[in-house]
C-alpha atoms as one frame of an Amber mdcrd trajectory, in Angstrom:
protein
  -2.450  11.315 -21.968  -1.299  14.355 -19.988  -2.177  12.767 -16.640   0.017
   9.760 -17.417   2.931  11.980 -18.413   2.516  14.124 -15.303   2.641  11.039
 -13.115   5.513   9.381 -15.011   3.474   6.328 -16.007   4.105   5.013 -19.510
   2.899   2.410 -21.992   5.412  -0.052 -20.506   3.726   0.098 -17.110   0.451
  -1.305 -18.418   1.335  -3.414 -21.472   3.565  -6.162 -20.121   5.873  -8.446
 -22.065   8.602 -10.916 -21.102  11.146  -8.089 -20.835   9.083  -5.550 -18.913
   7.924  -8.206 -16.415  11.531  -8.451 -15.213  11.812  -4.712 -14.587  10.862
  -4.433 -10.934  10.784  -0.655 -10.892   7.830  -0.642 -13.299   5.714  -2.632
 -10.845   6.858  -0.499  -7.927   5.893   2.695  -9.761   2.396   1.376 -10.428
   1.829   0.451  -6.773   2.942   3.869  -5.554   1.753   7.336  -4.665   2.166
   8.130  -8.362  -0.859   5.930  -9.048  -2.733   7.433  -6.075  -2.210  10.896
  -7.545  -3.483   9.648 -10.896  -6.617   8.239  -9.255  -7.160  11.517  -7.401
  -6.803  13.496 -10.629  -9.252  11.290 -12.464 -11.791  11.531  -9.647 -11.520
  15.316  -9.700 -11.478  15.722 -13.490 -14.099  13.141 -14.412 -16.229  13.373
 -11.267 -15.763   9.668 -10.675 -17.141   7.994  -7.585 -14.416   8.547  -4.975
 -15.994   6.011  -2.611 -15.842   3.337  -5.302 -12.087   3.864  -5.791 -11.260
   4.258  -2.078 -10.389   0.556  -1.411  -8.115   0.421  -4.473  -6.405   3.643
  -3.465  -5.925   2.375   0.095  -4.371  -0.874  -1.157  -1.966   1.026  -3.395
  -1.045   3.448  -0.605  -0.346   0.558   1.785   1.695  -1.250  -0.878   3.743
   1.909  -1.439   4.433   2.137   2.297   5.610  -1.486   2.400   8.060  -0.795
  -0.434   9.333   2.334   1.324   9.916   0.439   4.576  11.821  -2.369   2.876
  13.900   0.138   0.907  14.504   2.267   3.994  13.406   5.305   1.987  14.112
   8.524   3.878  13.026  10.950   1.157  11.581  10.273  -2.285  12.678  11.834
  -5.560  10.287  14.716  -4.953  12.036  15.505  -1.669   9.104  14.359   0.491
  10.045  12.848   3.837   8.872   9.212   3.968   9.810   8.784   7.648  11.401
   5.356   7.117  14.441   4.160   8.995  16.513   1.057   9.515  14.920  -1.406
  11.930  16.912  -1.552  15.174  14.753  -3.508  17.638  12.295  -6.437  17.722
   9.490  -3.967  18.520  10.348  -1.273  15.981   7.373   0.775  14.721   7.854
  -0.485  11.145   7.122  -4.060  12.258   3.618  -3.064  13.358   3.143  -1.153
  10.094   4.096  -4.230   8.082   1.776  -6.491  10.093  -1.074  -4.005   9.611
  -0.357  -3.972   5.866  -0.389  -7.766   5.741  -3.683  -7.815   7.665  -5.211
  -5.515   5.046  -4.116  -7.829   2.235  -5.500 -10.838   4.149  -8.822  -9.046
   4.526  -8.796  -8.292   0.804  -8.039 -11.934  -0.007 -10.832 -13.216   2.231
 -13.354 -10.824   0.739 -12.394 -11.799  -2.814 -12.554 -15.544  -2.153 -15.233
 -15.982   0.501 -17.604 -13.103  -0.155 -17.340 -12.648  -3.914 -15.964 -16.098
  -4.832 -13.630 -14.594  -7.434  -9.843 -15.040  -7.162  -9.354 -12.510  -9.971
 -10.375  -9.751  -7.553  -7.169 -10.360  -5.563  -3.495 -10.058  -6.419  -1.723
 -13.176  -7.787  -1.075 -15.729  -5.043   2.640 -15.784  -5.839   2.736 -12.048
  -5.057   0.798 -12.581  -1.829   3.165 -15.392  -0.791   6.124 -13.113  -1.519
   4.597 -10.382   0.633   4.078 -12.825   3.517   7.646 -14.119   3.193   9.064
 -10.594   3.172   7.136  -9.466   6.234   7.630 -12.610   8.315  11.270 -12.840
   7.195  11.997  -9.327   8.425  10.197 -10.018  11.702  12.156 -13.253  12.126
  15.481 -11.479  11.647  14.415  -8.704  14.032  13.282 -11.171  16.721  16.414
 -13.317  16.356  19.251 -10.825  15.930  18.134  -7.416  17.172  18.088  -6.258
  20.786  15.542  -4.275  22.762  18.179  -1.637  23.585  18.576  -0.817  19.852
  22.313  -1.541  19.855  21.983  -3.554  16.642  20.569  -2.287  13.368  19.276
  -4.114  10.315  19.573  -2.479   6.900  16.443  -4.060   5.464  17.030  -2.904
   1.877  19.998  -5.285   1.788  17.900  -8.306   2.731  17.256  -9.414  -0.839
  18.690 -12.399  -2.689  20.948 -10.153  -4.779  24.101 -11.176  -2.904  23.371
 -14.864  -3.544  22.653 -14.202  -7.212  25.890 -12.232  -7.511  27.880 -15.037
  -5.846  26.537 -17.596  -8.330  27.077 -15.128 -11.158  30.743 -14.820 -10.256
  31.104 -18.626 -10.160  29.443 -18.953 -13.585  31.746 -16.302 -14.993  34.775
 -18.270 -13.801  33.471 -21.652 -14.937  30.348 -22.189 -17.063  30.303 -25.890
 -16.093  30.636 -25.506 -12.342  29.868 -28.611 -10.246  27.931 -29.310  -7.044
  30.945 -28.684  -4.797  31.452 -25.257  -6.339  27.733 -24.597  -5.970  27.856
 -25.413  -2.260  30.868 -23.162  -1.888  28.930 -20.402  -3.636  25.977 -20.831
  -1.271  28.311 -20.485   1.723  29.964 -17.377   0.295  26.618 -15.858  -0.614
  25.157 -16.537   2.835  28.168 -14.918   4.488  27.883 -11.867   2.238  24.163
 -11.612   2.922  24.722 -11.732   6.693  27.338  -8.995   6.409  25.085  -6.898
   4.214  22.243  -6.980   6.750  24.405  -5.402   9.451  24.103  -1.628   9.702
């Protein structure tokens, strides 16, 4: 009740349907410091076993940090400094943070599958694959395009597929029955826009 309202979590966050599943911000708010605060409040109010909830809280906190790094979040809505910045070298501190986060999720996966033999104790594999792709994709861009002297900067929040989706959306708006040639043209335009959007 009051704890959910205080932490801005709603019915939509927990009772998913085909519409709410497409609303990314709902998922991001669940795997955030908002949820960590809720866990802390429940431990304090209900005298729950803090040690029991510690691994869950750690996973949520790490997930929140990953989101902040990819969004380049400087300060959150509460005005708290998140100490995130755009990646400007192949050895940037955020790269180590992301690898450490991925290592934690790998450890979690191995424990769920090998020790407890229960895949339901881990996140969905599609989500894990997405996490791996995001982390290794960012590292690949950093290793390929950035320089050790920090003269190039990547704006990682622009590294999504939005520009490609927008390019195809514009083609569909012009012609609902677009052909393969137009599709290839759209891919080229989208790739060019994405490259431009990654530059700081």
